[in-house]
Structure formats: C-alpha cells, structure tokens
C-alpha positions in Angstrom: -13.9 -26.0 0.4 -12.5 -22.6 -0.6 -9.9 -22.2 -3.4 -7.6 -19.4 -2.1 -5.6 -19.1 -5.3 -8.6 -17.9 -7.3 -10.0 -14.9 -5.0 -12.3 -12.6 -6.9 -12.0 -8.8 -6.5 -15.4 -7.1 -5.4 -17.0 -4.8 -7.7 -16.7 -2.0 -5.2 -12.9 -2.4 -5.1 -12.6 -2.3 -8.8 -14.7 0.9 -8.9 -12.7 2.5 -6.1 -9.6 1.5 -7.9 -10.7 2.9 -11.2 -11.6 6.1 -9.4 -8.2 6.4 -7.6 -6.3 6.0 -11.0 -8.4 8.6 -12.6 -7.5 10.8 -9.7 -3.9 10.1 -10.1 -4.0 11.0 -13.8 -5.9 14.2 -13.2 -3.4 15.1 -10.3 -0.4 14.5 -12.5 -1.9 16.3 -15.6 -2.6 19.4 -13.4 0.9 19.4 -11.7 -0.3 18.8 -8.2 1.4 15.2 -8.2 5.0 14.4 -9.3 5.9 11.1 -11.1 7.1 9.7 -7.8 3.6 9.9 -6.3 2.2 8.4 -9.6 4.7 5.5 -9.0 3.7 4.9 -5.4 0.1 5.0 -6.3 0.4 2.5 -9.1 2.5 0.1 -7.0 -0.1 0.3 -4.2 -2.8 -0.6 -6.6 -0.7 -3.4 -8.2 0.0 -4.8 -4.6 -3.8 -4.9 -3.9 -4.6 -6.5 -7.2 -1.9 -9.2 -7.3 -3.7 -11.0 -4.2 -6.7 -11.9 -6.5 -7.5 -13.3 -9.8 -7.1 -10.1 -11.6 -4.7 -10.7 -14.6 -7.1 -9.3 -17.3 -8.3 -6.5 -15.1 -4.6 -5.3 -14.4 -3.7 -5.7 -18.1 -6.8 -3.5 -19.1 -6.2 -1.0 -16.4 -2.5 -0.4 -17.2 -3.0 -0.2 -20.9 -5.8 2.5 -20.5 -4.0 4.6 -18.0 -1.7 7.2 -19.4 0.0 9.9 -17.5 0.7 13.0 -19.3 1.2 16.7 -18.2 -1.2 19.4 -19.6 0.8 21.7 -21.8 0.9 25.3 -20.8 -0.3 27.6 -23.5 1.2 31.1 -23.7 
C-alpha cells in the first residue's frame, strides 16, 4: 500500500533545487535577472515542492534565500 499524501523528495531533487536558488540569487545580485524572473523561478520551485511532504524544507529554503543587488561602488 502506498500513501500518496506523504511523497518524499529525492536528495538529488533537493540538491538541484538548492543549486537553482543559488543561481537565482547570484543572477539577481549581478543584475542579469530582474525581480519578475526571480518571482517566476520561486513560483516554479514552490510548485514542485508542494507535491511532496516538504513543509520544513520549504520553510528552511525560503528563510535562508535572500535576494539583494550588489551595490555599485564609485
């Protein structure tokens, strides 16, 4: 019997997601991505995560992920 309400996320999927969020952070900080791109990327990640038993993982990732621009020094 399979309990479909408690699907676990694979470790490889977690690692890929973490790498993708770091890429979004870096791209936003460097100015290659605008905030709409970041919002779409986060929505995509959230959509993938809600299909599994990932409440704690989502909370941890969302609290640790901060998007800021690098300041231009003159």
